[in-house]
C-alpha positions, -999 to 999 in steps of 0.1 A, spaced: 497 179 508 525 157 497 516 125 493 548 100 505 553 70 476 579 53 494 599 24 475 598 -12 494 638 -21 503 637 -54 489 619 -52 460 623 -21 446 583 -16 442 565 14 447 528 4 434 524 -25 462 531 -4 493 502 6 520 507 18 555 509 -8 586 509 10 615 534 33 633 569 27 653 571 27 690 585 66 686 556 70 660 572 70 623 549 54 603 556 14 588 549 5 554 539 -29 540 551 -44 506 522 -64 492 543 -80 470 572 -94 490 550 -92 521 575 -70 538 571 -43 565 597 -12 560 602 21 571 607 50 551 630 65 572 644 50 610 653 65 641 680 43 650 711 43 623 721 6 623 684 -3 611 695 13 577 690 -8 549 721 5 529 743 3 561 757 -31 551 764 -23 521 785 10 529 798 -14 555 812 -37 528 828 -7 505 844 6 532 860 -26 545 872 -33 508 884 3 508 905 -10 534 893 10 567 896 -5 600 865 -16 621 863 14 646 874 38 612 838 27 599 820 27 636 831 62 639 825 76 599 786 58 601 781 65 639 776 33 648 791 8 673 822 -12 661 807 -42 675 777 -34 644 802 -35 622 818 -65 630 784 -84 637 772 -72 596 807 -78 583 803 -114 598 765 -116 581 773 -98 544 771 -129 516 790 -121 487 816 -139 468 843 -128 491 831 -146 524 865 -160 530 886 -126 527 857 -102 543 861 -130 575 898 -132 572 897 -90 576 873 -96 604 896 -116 622 927 -95 615 910 -62 626 887 -74 659 891 -57 695 912 -80 718 884 -79 751 
């Protein structure tokens, strides 16, 4: 039997991880005893992936529109725009300006 030893996506610790129940759809949840945060090794819903914000930020910096990012990552445009607004880097002003120029009018 192969034992899965996941890494905490928050503090990157492997030794302080323990099982912490299951999600509503039956996926295993884990608790990091170092940072006291819970996570799953994999997610059913794509927008919960912990690397998604980084991917969105990189694609936005490469000049991709929010619609193109959403199609590429298979998530909604609203999720793309919300994540871009929440990205906290030194380039907050540029990201906000990019969002305002690329939002779809309702």
